[in-house]
matplotlib code that plots the C-alpha trace (Angstrom):
import matplotlib.pyplot as plt

x = [-1.9, -5.4, -6.4, -5.5, -1.7, 1.0, 4.1, 7.6, 8.5, 5.5, 6.4, 9.9, 8.5, 6.5, 9.1, 11.3, 8.5, 8.3, 12.2, 11.9, 9.3, 11.0, 14.3, 12.1, 10.5, 13.7, 15.1, 11.9, 12.3, 16.0, 15.6, 12.8, 13.2, 10.5, 11.0, 8.5, 8.1, 5.7, 5.3, 3.6, 2.0, 1.7, -1.5, 0.1, 1.0, 4.4, 5.8, 8.2, 9.2, 8.7, 10.3, 12.2, 13.3, 17.1, 15.9, 15.6, 19.2, 18.1, 14.5, 15.4, 19.1, 19.1, 20.2, 17.8, 19.6, 19.7, 16.1, 14.9, 17.5, 16.3, 12.5, 12.6, 14.0, 12.9, 10.9, 13.7, 14.1, 10.8, 10.4, 8.9, 6.3, 5.0, 5.2, 2.1, 0.3, 1.9, 0.7, -2.8, -3.0, -1.3, -3.8, -6.9, -5.5, -5.1, -8.6, -10.0, -8.8, -8.5, -5.1, -3.5, -1.5, 0.7, 3.5, 5.9, 9.6, 12.2, 15.9, 18.3, 21.4, 23.0, 22.1, 22.5, 18.9, 15.3, 13.3, 9.8, 8.6, 5.3, 4.2, 1.3, 0.4, -2.8, -3.4, -4.9, -7.0, -7.8, -11.4, -11.3, -10.7, -7.1, -4.3, -2.2, -0.1, 0.7, 1.8, 3.5, 5.8, 7.6, 9.3, 11.3, 9.1, 11.2, 11.7, 7.7, 7.0, 9.4, 7.8, 4.1, 5.7, 7.2, 3.6, 1.7, 3.8, 3.1, -0.4, -0.8, 0.9, -0.3, -3.1, -5.2, -7.6, -6.8, -9.4, -9.6, -12.8, -12.8, -16.0, -16.8, -18.1, -19.9, -22.0, -22.4, -20.8, -18.4, -16.4, -14.2, -10.9, -9.0, -9.5, -6.7, -7.1, -7.5, -10.7, -12.2, -10.6, -11.8, -15.2, -15.9, -16.9, -14.7, -13.5, -16.3, -18.7, -17.5, -17.8, -21.3, -22.5, -20.9, -22.3, -26.0, -26.0, -26.3, -22.8, -24.0, -26.8, -23.6, -22.6, -24.3, -27.5, -25.9, -23.0, -24.9, -25.7, -22.2, -20.8, -23.1, -22.0, -18.8, -20.0, -21.6, -18.5, -16.4, -18.9, -20.0, -17.0, -14.3, -12.5, -9.3, -8.9, -12.0, -11.4, -14.1, -14.7, -17.7, -18.9, -19.4, -21.0, -18.9, -20.2, -21.4, -20.7, -23.0, -21.0, -19.7, -16.3, -14.5, -13.4, -11.0, -11.5, -9.2, -10.4, -8.3, -9.8, -8.8, -10.7, -10.2, -10.0, -13.6, -14.2, -15.6, -14.8, -12.7, -11.0, -10.9, -8.4, -9.6, -7.6, -9.5, -8.5, -9.6, -9.2, -11.6, -9.0, -7.5, -11.2, -11.6, -8.7, -9.5, -12.9, -11.1, -8.6, -11.7, -13.5, -10.1, -9.6, -13.1, -12.8, -9.4, -10.9, -13.9, -11.1, -9.4, -12.1, -14.0, -10.6, -11.3, -7.3, -6.0, -4.4, -2.1, -0.7, 3.0, 5.6, 9.1, 9.3, 7.0, 4.0, 0.5, -0.9, -4.1, -5.8, -8.7, -11.9, -10.9, -8.2, -10.6, -12.9, -10.6, -8.5, -10.7, -8.7, -10.4, -8.6, -7.9, -6.0, -4.0, -2.9, 0.9, 1.7, 3.6, 2.9, 4.3, 0.8, -0.8, 2.1, 2.9, 6.3, 6.7, 6.3, 7.7, 11.1, 9.7, 13.3, 12.9, 9.8, 11.9, 14.5, 11.8, 9.9, 13.4, 14.3, 10.6, 11.2, 13.9, 12.5, 9.1, 8.8, 6.8, 6.9, 4.3, 3.7, 1.8, -0.8, -2.7, -6.3, -7.6, -9.1, -5.8, -6.7, -3.8, -3.8, -0.8, -1.0, 0.9, 2.2, 3.4, 4.9, 5.9, 6.6, 3.8, 2.1, -0.8, -2.3, 0.8, 3.2, 5.8, 4.7, 4.9, 1.7, 1.1, -1.6, -2.1, -3.9, -5.3, -4.0, -4.4, -6.8, -5.0, -2.1, -4.4, -5.9, -2.3, -1.2, -4.1, -3.2, 0.4, -0.6, -3.0, -0.1, 2.3, -0.7, -1.2, 2.6, 3.1, -0.3, 1.4, 4.9, 3.5, 1.2, 2.6, 0.0, 0.6, -1.3, -1.7, -4.3, -6.2, -6.9, -9.9, -10.3, -7.4]
y = [-69.4, -68.5, -65.2, -67.1, -67.8, -65.6, -65.4, -66.1, -62.3, -61.6, -64.4, -62.9, -59.4, -60.4, -62.3, -59.2, -57.1, -60.0, -59.7, -56.1, -55.9, -58.6, -56.5, -53.4, -55.4, -56.4, -52.9, -51.9, -54.7, -54.1, -50.3, -50.3, -50.6, -53.1, -56.9, -59.3, -63.2, -65.7, -68.7, -71.8, -74.9, -78.4, -80.4, -82.0, -78.0, -78.2, -75.0, -74.0, -70.3, -69.5, -66.0, -63.7, -60.6, -59.3, -56.5, -59.0, -58.3, -54.5, -55.2, -58.1, -58.1, -61.9, -63.2, -65.1, -68.5, -67.6, -66.9, -70.0, -72.3, -70.8, -71.5, -73.5, -71.4, -68.0, -67.6, -66.4, -63.4, -62.2, -60.0, -61.9, -59.2, -59.9, -63.3, -64.4, -61.5, -62.6, -66.3, -65.4, -62.7, -65.0, -67.7, -65.6, -64.2, -67.7, -68.3, -65.0, -65.1, -61.5, -59.4, -58.7, -56.4, -56.8, -54.9, -56.3, -56.1, -58.2, -58.8, -57.3, -59.2, -56.7, -53.6, -55.5, -54.1, -54.7, -52.9, -52.6, -54.4, -53.7, -56.8, -57.3, -60.5, -62.2, -65.9, -67.7, -70.8, -73.9, -74.3, -77.0, -74.0, -75.3, -72.7, -72.8, -69.6, -66.6, -63.3, -60.8, -57.9, -56.5, -52.8, -51.2, -48.8, -47.9, -44.7, -44.1, -45.9, -43.6, -40.5, -41.9, -42.6, -39.2, -37.7, -40.1, -39.1, -35.3, -36.0, -38.1, -35.5, -32.3, -30.3, -29.5, -31.7, -31.8, -33.5, -33.8, -33.9, -34.6, -33.5, -35.5, -33.1, -35.6, -37.3, -34.3, -36.2, -35.6, -38.1, -37.5, -39.5, -38.4, -37.0, -37.2, -39.2, -35.9, -35.5, -37.8, -35.3, -32.3, -33.2, -36.5, -38.5, -41.1, -40.6, -43.0, -41.0, -37.7, -39.0, -40.5, -37.2, -34.7, -36.6, -37.1, -33.2, -33.9, -32.4, -28.8, -29.2, -29.3, -25.7, -22.9, -21.8, -18.4, -19.4, -21.5, -18.6, -17.4, -21.2, -21.3, -18.0, -19.4, -22.6, -21.0, -18.6, -22.1, -22.3, -18.5, -16.8, -19.2, -18.8, -20.6, -20.2, -19.1, -18.5, -18.6, -19.2, -20.7, -22.7, -26.2, -29.0, -31.8, -35.7, -36.0, -32.2, -29.6, -26.6, -25.2, -24.9, -22.2, -23.7, -21.9, -23.3, -22.7, -24.3, -24.4, -25.2, -26.7, -26.2, -27.7, -25.7, -25.2, -23.8, -26.5, -27.2, -30.8, -30.5, -29.1, -29.5, -28.1, -27.6, -27.2, -26.3, -25.4, -22.1, -21.8, -20.9, -17.8, -17.0, -16.8, -14.8, -12.4, -11.8, -11.2, -8.8, -6.8, -6.8, -5.4, -3.2, -1.8, -1.5, 0.1, 2.7, 3.2, 3.8, 6.5, 8.1, 8.7, 10.1, 14.1, 14.5, 14.7, 11.1, 10.6, 7.6, 8.1, 5.9, 6.5, 9.2, 11.1, 10.6, 9.7, 6.6, 7.1, 9.9, 9.8, 12.0, 14.5, 15.4, 15.9, 18.1, 20.4, 21.1, 20.3, 18.8, 15.3, 12.0, 11.6, 14.7, 13.8, 10.5, 10.1, 13.8, 15.3, 17.4, 20.6, 20.8, 22.3, 23.6, 27.4, 27.6, 31.1, 29.6, 26.4, 25.1, 22.6, 21.0, 19.2, 17.3, 14.3, 14.5, 14.1, 11.7, 9.5, 10.7, 9.2, 5.7, 5.7, 7.5, 9.7, 13.2, 16.1, 19.5, 22.2, 22.9, 25.7, 24.3, 25.9, 24.9, 24.8, 28.1, 29.6, 29.7, 29.3, 26.6, 25.8, 21.8, 20.1, 17.3, 13.8, 11.6, 7.7, 4.2, 2.1, -0.9, 0.0, -3.3, -5.3, -2.7, -0.7, 3.3, 6.6, 7.9, 11.0, 12.7, 16.4, 18.3, 22.1, 24.3, 27.4, 28.5, 28.1, 29.9, 32.8, 32.3, 32.5, 35.4, 37.3, 36.8, 37.2, 40.7, 41.5, 40.5, 42.7, 45.7, 45.1, 45.2, 48.1, 49.8, 49.1, 50.3, 53.8, 54.8, 56.6, 55.2, 52.4, 49.3, 46.3, 43.6, 41.9, 38.4, 38.6, 35.0, 35.2]
z = [-57.9, -56.0, -53.9, -50.9, -51.8, -51.2, -53.5, -52.3, -52.4, -50.1, -47.5, -47.5, -46.8, -44.3, -42.7, -42.5, -40.9, -38.5, -37.8, -37.7, -35.1, -33.1, -33.0, -32.0, -29.2, -28.1, -28.1, -26.0, -23.3, -22.9, -22.4, -19.9, -16.3, -15.6, -16.0, -17.7, -17.5, -18.7, -16.8, -18.2, -16.0, -17.5, -16.7, -13.2, -12.1, -13.1, -14.1, -16.4, -17.5, -21.0, -20.6, -18.2, -19.2, -18.5, -16.1, -13.4, -12.3, -11.8, -10.2, -8.0, -8.1, -9.3, -12.8, -14.9, -14.0, -10.5, -10.2, -11.7, -9.8, -6.7, -6.8, -4.0, -1.8, -3.3, -0.3, 1.9, -0.3, 0.6, 3.7, 6.4, 7.2, 3.5, 3.2, 4.1, 2.5, -1.0, -0.6, 0.4, -2.8, -5.1, -4.4, -4.5, -8.0, -9.1, -8.8, -10.2, -13.4, -13.6, -13.6, -9.7, -8.4, -5.0, -3.3, -1.3, 0.0, -1.5, -0.8, -3.7, -3.6, -6.1, -3.7, -0.4, 0.9, 0.8, -2.0, -2.7, -6.0, -7.4, -9.7, -12.1, -13.3, -15.3, -14.9, -17.9, -17.9, -20.3, -21.6, -18.7, -16.0, -15.4, -15.0, -18.2, -17.8, -15.8, -17.6, -15.5, -14.6, -12.2, -10.9, -8.2, -6.8, -3.8, -4.5, -5.2, -2.1, 0.1, -1.3, -0.6, 3.1, 3.4, 1.9, 4.3, 7.1, 6.4, 5.9, 9.6, 11.5, 10.4, 12.0, 8.5, 6.9, 3.1, 0.5, -3.0, -4.9, -8.8, -11.0, -14.2, -16.7, -18.9, -16.1, -14.1, -11.1, -8.3, -6.3, -3.3, -4.2, -1.2, 2.4, 5.0, 8.4, 10.5, 9.4, 12.5, 14.9, 13.4, 12.3, 14.1, 11.5, 9.3, 6.3, 4.6, 6.7, 5.5, 1.9, 2.3, 4.1, 1.4, -1.3, 0.1, 1.2, 5.1, 5.5, 5.0, 7.6, 10.4, 9.3, 11.4, 9.6, 9.8, 7.8, 5.3, 2.9, 2.5, 1.7, -1.2, -2.4, -2.5, -4.3, -6.9, -7.3, -8.6, -11.5, -12.4, -11.5, -12.4, -9.1, -8.6, -4.8, -2.7, 1.3, 4.2, 7.9, 9.1, 12.4, 11.9, 14.7, 14.8, 15.0, 18.9, 19.9, 21.1, 20.6, 17.4, 15.7, 13.8, 10.2, 8.0, 4.7, 1.4, -1.7, -4.9, -8.1, -11.5, -14.4, -18.1, -21.3, -21.9, -18.4, -16.5, -13.3, -12.9, -9.5, -6.2, -3.3, -0.1, 3.5, 6.6, 9.7, 13.2, 13.8, 17.2, 19.7, 17.4, 16.7, 20.4, 21.1, 18.2, 19.8, 23.5, 21.8, 20.2, 23.6, 25.2, 22.3, 23.1, 27.0, 26.5, 24.2, 26.5, 28.9, 27.4, 25.7, 29.2, 30.7, 31.3, 30.6, 27.3, 26.1, 23.2, 22.2, 20.7, 18.9, 19.1, 16.0, 18.3, 15.9, 16.8, 16.8, 18.6, 20.6, 22.8, 22.3, 24.7, 22.3, 19.5, 21.5, 23.3, 19.9, 17.4, 15.0, 14.1, 14.6, 11.4, 11.1, 13.9, 13.3, 12.0, 13.1, 16.0, 18.7, 16.6, 14.7, 17.6, 19.2, 19.7, 17.9, 19.5, 23.5, 22.9, 21.6, 18.7, 18.0, 21.5, 20.9, 19.5, 22.5, 25.1, 23.2, 23.3, 27.2, 28.2, 26.6, 30.0, 32.0, 32.8, 31.8, 33.2, 31.7, 30.5, 27.1, 25.4, 22.8, 20.1, 19.1, 15.3, 16.0, 17.3, 21.1, 23.4, 26.3, 28.7, 29.4, 32.2, 30.5, 31.6, 29.3, 30.4, 28.8, 28.2, 26.4, 23.6, 22.4, 22.4, 21.6, 23.7, 23.0, 24.8, 26.9, 26.8, 29.2, 29.5, 31.7, 30.8, 33.4, 31.7, 34.4, 37.1, 36.0, 35.1, 38.9, 40.3, 38.3, 39.4, 43.1, 42.6, 40.8, 43.5, 46.4, 44.4, 44.5, 48.1, 49.0, 46.8, 48.9, 52.3, 51.4, 50.4, 53.1, 55.9, 59.1, 60.6, 60.3, 62.7, 62.8, 66.1, 66.4, 68.2, 69.2, 71.4]

ax = plt.figure().add_subplot(projection="3d")
ax.plot(x, y, z, "-o")
ax.set_aspect("equal")
plt.show()
């Protein structure tokens, strides 16, 4: 026996291994959801199936026998909208000698409805460039397709733009693998133009010059600080537009175990209207505060708990307390407890929510000096919220004058009552 010959025992062992392999392969084929087939062609182009796996009944809803028997009428099972595309793609695949994957709808008799099928096949050719066989597989992707349709529906109907960039840490390159179709509405660029401008560096030139530095800082944070989420707002000039838009950007980053950036998912949205509204509100607040602070009266903004939300500068000057010391406090902080009933503060505030309140109140500044104030409490709106607006006017001097007049009148009356001579007055004009 030479070295190339094998013994009977070795041959038996090889056959047993082959049987075990076939058994394992049969088990695998029987337990996967994908169907496999091999189609052979003779010299005249006639086809015969060498093999079709039993999963065909679950994938296509046909038995092996039904599938082979109905080859001439199989086109009836394909969805009419897909048939032309299938014929065209199969013809191209046969000529290309490359693996081809197609998707189509097929009427599944078992389920009594159309299902989405993904079929992948590889044609083989002889030395004379004649088609010899096709090895293929098919699987039901209806669930995947439905999920994809839902995803597409969401992406097509949300206002935000989402794009996904992947980074090759070996070649130090990046690829924009996905951008939602709304990109053209937001930037005026098609997805292809967006990709091209992004990779070439032209895109950043559309960002307002004053915002570029901040954007570049945020990009550095991805590499230097390994930030997982970065939020920024900037102005962007869309293609074909003269005015800038305000964009809000949230970037989510993913890193590998070595800390290298491998992927980012970015969400962009137009916040121009909200930004303009915010600017108007800021201007409105500034105008309101100017009006508030220029009033000679003491103005307090009070909540339903009788706590100060805001006060004008006249309050600060008159009473000597800083605004910080007053916010969150009640009028009790500067009220004289001997001259006022402090227990009525909350009650009067609640009454003012229904009806304007008028009363006098003794106030005491930080140094202890007393002032008598004429108070008006009324319901109002402050920065969009329902509040109590209190205005106070110092009437101390007026009361003192009134008291002096009253005192003088009393003295004069006393003098007149205690003199014995008659007193009369003459009107010389008449």
